[in-house]
C-alpha positions, 0 to 999 in steps of 0.5 A: 500500500502506497504511503499517502502524500504529506499535505503539510508544506514541510520544508518547502519555502514556496508552500509556506509563503503561499499559505502565509500570503493567503492568510494575510489576504484573508485577514486584510479583506476582512478588515477592509470589509469591516471598515467599509461597514463601519463607515457606511453606518457612521456616515451613510452619505460617504458612498453616495457617489459609488451608489450613483455610479452603480445606478447609472450602470444598472439603468439600462437593465432596470429600464428593460426589466420595467418594460418587460414587467409592464408588458407581462402585466398587460398580457395577463390583464388582457387574458383576464379581461377576456374571460371576465368580459360579461361580468365586467360589462354588467359592473360597468353598466351599473357604475355608469348609471351611478356616475351619471347620478353623481355627476349632477351632484358634483356639478352643483358642488363645483358651482357652490365651491366657485362661488365660495372661493370667489367670495373668499378670494381663494386661488388654487395654486398650480403645482408644476411637476419637475419631471416624470420618470419610471421606477426602474428598481427597488429593494425587495429583501431588505428591511430598508425600502428604496427605489431608483428613478430613471431621472436625475440632476440632468432632469432637475431632480434634487434631494428632498423632492416628493415623488408621487404616482397617479394614486398617491405618495411614493416617497422622497428623493434622497440621492441624485446622479446625472441620470438616476435618483434614489427614493426613500419610500413611504414604507421605509422604517425611518420615513415619517410623513405628516398626514390628516384624515380626509373626513375631519382633518384629524392630524396624525403621521405615517411611518413605515414598518420593517415588513413593508407595511405602514403604521398610523400614529395619532398626535393626540393620545386618548380614545382612538377615533380611527375606523376601518377604511379611513383615508389619510392624505398629506397635511403639508406640515413641515413644508416638504410634501404638498397637502392633499396627496393620498397616502394610506387607508386604515385596514386595522385599528389598534389601541394607539393608532392603526395599520394600513396599506398605501394608497399607491403601492410602489410594486405596482407603479410604473411611472411617477412624478417628481414634485417640487418641495412644497415650502422650500423656505420652511424646509430650509429654516427647519434644517438650519434650526437642526444644525444649530441644535446639533448634528442631525442624522443624514437624509437617507436615514432620518425621516422625521423632518418631513 
């Protein structure tokens, strides 16, 4: 029986140097990774340029994926509509009849609103969007919730600007690159949005949860007045988000507030609008006061200044 080969380096200097070099490289890699992790935690903005460059490189693939997703959803919707055409036709007939009845009521209300606004001298400001863009990427497995837009500084996008879809609020821009931008979604655990209830103006705020849902917290603690189906919109407090953008619908009532789902799910949105900051002077004054009070968290990690 042949003697097994000795796996030890023995007196071979080359083998010893090879093993030693491997250990040195492994330890150096571990220390470098630990250092980068500490820097990313202490100063999240340190790698914003690297993230921006990565977003620019991944932009073509993201746009192709978004187009493929939209096309697939269209095919599935067309197939479902084909098999449900009869039921949908009956439902649409009922909706048209109800809409005709509501149209008369809405015309009367619009006329009354015009007369009241003329008496009070109220003029509705027209908010012009900064740009329209496509959501080309988002986090899926992480507890943090971000998305990537296919528009950046070249299109006028700046950090702090709100992002919304046709159905409701999506989030706000926190980082920009020439052709892409990073958005902090409403569902992020560290994003806080001031809101009010539509039917009576009850003040509250919405914050993301680590599981992708949202929590609705009341400003006045006591008897919980929330009800299933309550709709909350942005209040305009803080000067960042324009008032009146749909944010959330209550799905569960708790002792100190409630939980709900977003009026606009980012996973189902293709195109969005980037809006200007509602009151830039108020946001700038708030930032100046925070700087005077002491060091504040980075925009990508703090959401309380909304």
